C-alpha positions in Angstrom: -126.8 -217.2 64.6 -127.0 -213.0 64.1 -130.7 -210.7 64.2 -129.1 -209.8 60.8 -128.3 -214.0 59.2 -131.6 -215.4 60.7 -133.5 -212.3 59.3 -132.4 -212.9 55.5 -132.7 -217.1 56.2 -136.1 -216.2 56.7 -137.0 -213.9 53.8 -134.9 -216.5 51.6 -137.3 -219.2 53.4 -140.5 -217.1 52.4 -139.3 -216.6 49.0 -138.7 -220.2 48.2 -141.4 -221.6 49.4 -144.0 -218.7 48.5 -142.3 -218.6 44.7 -141.0 -215.1 44.9 -140.4 -213.9 41.6 -140.0 -210.1 42.8 -137.4 -211.2 45.6 -135.8 -213.9 42.6 -135.3 -210.3 40.1 -133.2 -208.7 42.9 -131.1 -212.2 44.1 -130.2 -212.8 40.6 -130.5 -209.8 38.7 -128.0 -210.8 35.9 -130.4 -214.0 35.2 -130.9 -213.9 31.6 -135.1 -214.5 31.8 -137.3 -215.6 34.9 -137.8 -218.8 33.4 -133.5 -219.2 35.0 -134.7 -217.3 37.9 -137.7 -220.2 38.0 -135.3 -223.3 37.9 -132.7 -221.7 40.0 -135.3 -221.6 42.3 -136.7 -224.9 42.7 -132.8 -226.0 42.4 -132.3 -224.3 45.7 -136.3 -225.4 47.1 -135.1 -229.0 46.6 -131.9 -229.0 48.3 -132.6 -226.3 51.2 -133.7 -228.6 54.6 -134.7 -225.7 56.4 -138.5 -225.8 54.5 -141.0 -228.4 54.3 -140.6 -232.0 52.5 -144.0 -231.1 50.3 -142.2 -227.9 48.9 -139.1 -229.5 48.4 -141.0 -232.7 46.8 -142.7 -230.1 44.6 -140.0 -228.4 43.5 -138.0 -232.3 42.4 -141.3 -233.1 40.0 -140.9 -229.7 38.4 -137.4 -230.4 38.2 -137.8 -233.8 36.9 -141.1 -232.8 34.2 -137.6 -229.7 33.0 -135.5 -232.8 32.4 -133.6 -230.6 35.2 -130.5 -232.0 37.1 -129.3 -230.4 40.7 -127.8 -227.4 41.4 -124.3 -228.8 41.1 -125.2 -230.8 38.1 -125.6 -234.3 39.7 -129.1 -236.6 38.7 -132.1 -235.7 40.5 -132.6 -238.4 43.8 -135.2 -241.5 42.8 -138.6 -239.4 43.5 -139.3 -240.4 46.8 -136.1 -239.0 48.2 -134.6 -236.2 48.8 -130.8 -234.7 49.7 -130.5 -234.4 52.9 
């Protein structure tokens, strides 16, 4: 993996873990509002296997509270399970 790609992945993972709204605004400039950006972040965080599972479980709980689904539109996995 080249250094530029590794740096971008590291930055993405940091932004997912820290819920960095400035990063989201830069990456999703055409999103209609910050709620849509936050929803996108939690969906991505739930799916991302490169971050600790504690963050992924927290996003699963948040998505469940919002009555949301996975990135691909399918239902969330049962509580305690995560995508692989």
